C-alpha positions as CSV (number, residue, x, y, z in Angstrom):
1,X,3.8,-3.0,35.1
2,X,4.7,0.3,33.3
3,X,7.6,-1.5,31.2
4,X,5.1,-4.4,30.5
5,X,2.7,-1.8,29.2
6,X,5.2,-0.2,27.1
7,X,6.3,-3.6,25.7
8,X,2.6,-4.3,24.7
9,X,2.2,-0.8,23.1
10,X,5.3,-1.2,21.2
11,X,4.5,-4.7,19.8
12,X,1.0,-3.5,18.9
13,X,2.5,-0.6,17.2
14,X,4.8,-2.9,15.0
15,X,1.9,-4.9,13.9
16,X,-0.1,-2.1,12.4
17,X,2.3,0.8,11.9
18,X,3.5,-0.2,8.6
19,X,0.3,0.3,6.6
20,X,-0.8,3.1,8.8
21,X,2.1,5.3,8.3
22,X,2.4,4.7,4.4
23,X,2.3,7.7,2.1
24,X,2.2,5.4,-0.9
25,X,0.7,2.0,-1.1
26,X,2.3,-1.0,-3.0
27,X,-0.7,-2.0,-4.9
28,X,1.4,-4.3,-7.0
29,X,1.8,-6.4,-4.0
30,X,-2.1,-6.3,-3.6
31,X,-2.9,-8.0,-6.9
32,X,-3.9,-11.7,-7.1
33,X,-1.8,-12.9,-10.0
34,X,-4.0,-15.7,-11.6
35,X,-4.9,-16.8,-15.1
36,X,-8.4,-17.9,-14.2
37,X,-11.5,-15.7,-14.2
38,X,-13.7,-14.8,-11.2
39,X,-13.7,-13.6,-7.7
40,X,-11.0,-13.7,-5.1
41,X,-10.6,-11.8,-1.9
42,X,-10.2,-11.9,1.9
43,X,-11.5,-9.9,4.9
44,X,-9.4,-9.7,8.4
45,X,-9.6,-7.8,11.3
46,X,-8.6,-7.9,15.1
47,X,-9.3,-6.2,18.1
48,X,-7.5,-6.0,21.6
49,X,-8.5,-4.3,25.0
50,X,-5.7,-4.5,27.6
51,X,-5.2,-2.7,30.9
52,X,-1.8,-2.7,32.6
53,X,-2.2,0.3,34.8
54,X,-3.7,2.2,31.6
55,X,-6.2,1.1,29.1
56,X,-5.0,0.4,25.5
57,X,-7.4,-0.4,22.7
58,X,-6.1,-1.5,19.3
59,X,-8.5,-2.1,16.2
60,X,-7.4,-3.1,12.8
61,X,-9.4,-4.2,9.9
62,X,-8.6,-5.0,6.1
63,X,-10.8,-5.7,3.0
64,X,-9.4,-7.1,-0.2
65,X,-11.5,-8.0,-3.2
66,X,-10.6,-8.7,-6.8
67,X,-12.4,-9.7,-9.8
68,X,-11.1,-10.8,-13.1
69,X,-12.6,-11.4,-16.6
70,X,-11.0,-12.2,-19.8
71,X,-10.0,-8.6,-20.4
72,X,-10.9,-6.7,-17.1
73,X,-9.7,-6.7,-13.8
74,X,-11.4,-5.0,-10.8
75,X,-9.6,-4.4,-7.4
76,X,-11.0,-3.0,-4.2
77,X,-8.8,-2.5,-1.2
78,X,-9.9,-1.1,2.2
79,X,-8.3,-0.6,5.7
80,X,-9.2,1.2,9.0
81,X,-7.4,1.0,12.2
82,X,-6.6,2.9,15.4
83,X,-4.5,2.4,18.5
84,X,-5.4,4.7,21.7
85,X,-4.0,4.3,25.3
86,X,-3.4,6.6,28.3
87,X,-5.5,9.4,26.6
88,X,-3.2,9.6,23.6
89,X,-4.0,8.3,20.0
90,X,-0.9,6.6,18.5
91,X,-2.3,5.5,15.2
92,X,-5.7,6.8,13.4
93,X,-6.0,5.9,9.8
94,X,-8.4,4.6,6.9
95,X,-7.8,3.8,3.4
96,X,-9.8,3.0,0.3
97,X,-8.7,2.3,-3.1
98,X,-10.3,1.2,-6.2
99,X,-8.5,0.2,-9.5
100,X,-9.7,-0.9,-13.0
101,X,-7.5,-2.7,-15.5
102,X,-8.5,-3.4,-18.9
103,X,-6.5,-5.5,-21.7
104,X,-5.8,-3.8,-24.9
105,X,-3.4,-6.5,-26.2
106,X,-0.8,-9.0,-25.0
107,X,1.6,-6.1,-23.7
108,X,-0.4,-3.0,-23.0
109,X,-3.2,-2.6,-20.3
110,X,-5.1,0.7,-19.3
111,X,-5.5,1.4,-15.6
112,X,-7.7,3.8,-13.7
113,X,-7.9,4.3,-10.1
114,X,-9.4,6.2,-7.4
115,X,-8.1,6.5,-3.6
116,X,-9.3,8.0,-0.5
117,X,-7.4,8.1,2.8
118,X,-6.9,10.0,6.1
119,X,-4.1,9.5,8.5
120,X,-4.2,11.6,11.7
121,X,-0.7,10.6,13.0
122,X,1.0,12.1,9.8
123,X,-1.3,15.0,9.7
124,X,-3.2,13.9,6.6
125,X,-7.0,15.2,7.2
126,X,-8.0,14.0,3.8
127,X,-6.2,12.9,0.6
128,X,-8.2,12.0,-2.7
129,X,-6.6,10.9,-5.7
130,X,-7.9,9.9,-9.1
131,X,-5.7,8.9,-12.0
132,X,-5.2,6.9,-15.2
133,X,-2.7,5.6,-17.7
134,X,-0.9,2.7,-19.4
135,X,0.4,-0.4,-17.7
136,X,3.0,-2.5,-19.7
137,X,3.9,-6.3,-19.4
138,X,7.5,-6.0,-20.3
139,X,8.6,-9.4,-19.6
140,X,6.4,-12.6,-18.6
141,X,7.8,-16.0,-18.4
142,X,8.2,-18.8,-15.7
143,X,11.3,-17.4,-14.2
144,X,10.9,-13.6,-14.8
145,X,7.9,-11.0,-14.7
146,X,8.6,-7.3,-15.3
147,X,5.7,-4.8,-15.3
148,X,5.8,-1.0,-15.5
149,X,3.2,1.8,-15.3
150,X,3.1,5.6,-16.4
151,X,0.0,7.2,-14.7
152,X,-1.1,10.5,-14.3
153,X,-3.3,11.4,-11.1
154,X,-4.9,14.4,-9.8
155,X,-4.5,14.9,-5.8
156,X,-6.5,17.0,-3.4
157,X,-5.0,16.9,0.0
158,X,-6.0,18.7,3.4
159,X,-3.5,18.7,6.0
160,X,-4.3,19.1,9.8
161,X,-4.2,22.6,11.1
162,X,-3.8,23.9,7.7
163,X,-6.9,25.9,6.1
164,X,-5.8,25.7,2.5
165,X,-6.1,22.6,0.4
166,X,-3.3,21.3,-1.7
167,X,-4.2,20.5,-5.3
168,X,-1.5,18.9,-7.5
169,X,-1.2,17.0,-10.8
170,X,1.4,14.0,-10.1
171,X,3.1,11.4,-12.0
172,X,2.7,8.1,-10.7
173,X,5.1,5.7,-12.2
174,X,6.2,2.2,-10.9
175,X,8.5,-0.9,-11.9
176,X,7.7,-4.1,-10.4
177,X,9.9,-7.2,-10.9
178,X,9.6,-10.7,-9.8
179,X,12.2,-13.3,-10.4
180,X,12.2,-16.8,-9.6
181,X,15.3,-18.8,-10.6
182,X,13.8,-22.2,-9.1
183,X,10.9,-23.4,-7.4
184,X,12.5,-22.6,-3.8
185,X,13.7,-18.9,-4.5
186,X,11.6,-15.7,-5.2
187,X,12.8,-12.2,-5.6
188,X,10.3,-9.5,-5.9
189,X,11.0,-5.6,-5.9
190,X,8.7,-2.6,-6.6
191,X,9.6,1.0,-7.0
192,X,7.0,3.9,-7.1
193,X,8.0,7.5,-8.0
194,X,5.5,10.2,-7.9
195,X,6.5,13.9,-8.7
196,X,4.5,16.9,-9.0
197,X,4.4,17.7,-12.8
198,X,5.4,21.3,-12.4
199,X,7.7,20.8,-9.5
200,X,9.7,17.7,-9.8
201,X,11.5,18.5,-6.4
202,X,8.2,17.6,-4.8
203,X,8.1,14.0,-5.1
204,X,7.3,10.7,-3.1
205,X,9.3,7.7,-3.6
206,X,8.5,4.0,-2.2
207,X,10.8,1.0,-2.8
208,X,9.9,-2.5,-1.6
209,X,11.9,-5.6,-1.8
210,X,11.2,-9.3,-0.7
211,X,13.4,-12.3,-0.9
212,X,11.9,-15.4,0.0
213,X,13.5,-19.0,0.2
214,X,11.5,-22.1,0.9
215,X,12.9,-24.2,3.6
216,X,10.5,-26.8,3.3
217,X,6.9,-27.6,2.2
218,X,5.3,-25.6,4.9
219,X,8.3,-23.3,6.0
220,X,9.9,-20.2,4.2
221,X,12.3,-17.5,5.2
222,X,11.5,-14.1,3.8
223,X,13.7,-10.9,4.2
224,X,11.9,-7.9,3.6
225,X,13.3,-4.2,2.9
226,X,11.2,-1.0,2.6
227,X,12.4,2.6,1.8
228,X,9.8,5.3,1.6
229,X,10.8,9.2,1.3
230,X,8.3,12.2,0.8
231,X,10.0,15.7,0.0
232,X,7.0,17.6,1.4
233,X,5.3,15.7,4.1
234,X,2.2,16.7,5.6
235,X,2.7,18.9,8.6
236,X,6.3,19.5,7.7
């Protein structure tokens, strides 16, 4: 029974740990790329209660909402989840992100965002960010799309067990590329780089890549790779 319980716990962790342990969230992957105006979104959630000699409770919920007009785009993303068992908390997090995009011309957009999160497992009691900057449509055609952004953000972070808050000005720069050589193949890669302005050795890096091949009308094969690094993680 103990081995079964461990397998269940590990499986559940794998399902929700990716987002829960994220220092940086890839907002490019959360955009609905569409030419039509109006609302689009989704709400999802799951709950599991299992007892294999010890009770394990898992809860995960996500909300994704986007509104697009001719020149403006509003994006709201929220997530909450926890995993507890045997008197221990393995995952405990919540996340809320709002982003606004305004189209100046064919190439340049202005972006502004606000973000609030907490993650008990990686010892972030609270983290609040607010920032703004330009977003560039560098290339956009049927086969290749390339976007980049250079944003400045003010961050207030309180770590678990640390009485003092960290207050930093960070650059939040990203580059996102989508390459579709044909209707069956798609390659998407996004990289974020977030250094502190007055201390570039304190930075965060996120790189996510997906290679997708359609094997039929209803089947596709995906290969995903994620690399994440924080030079100064919360709690050491």
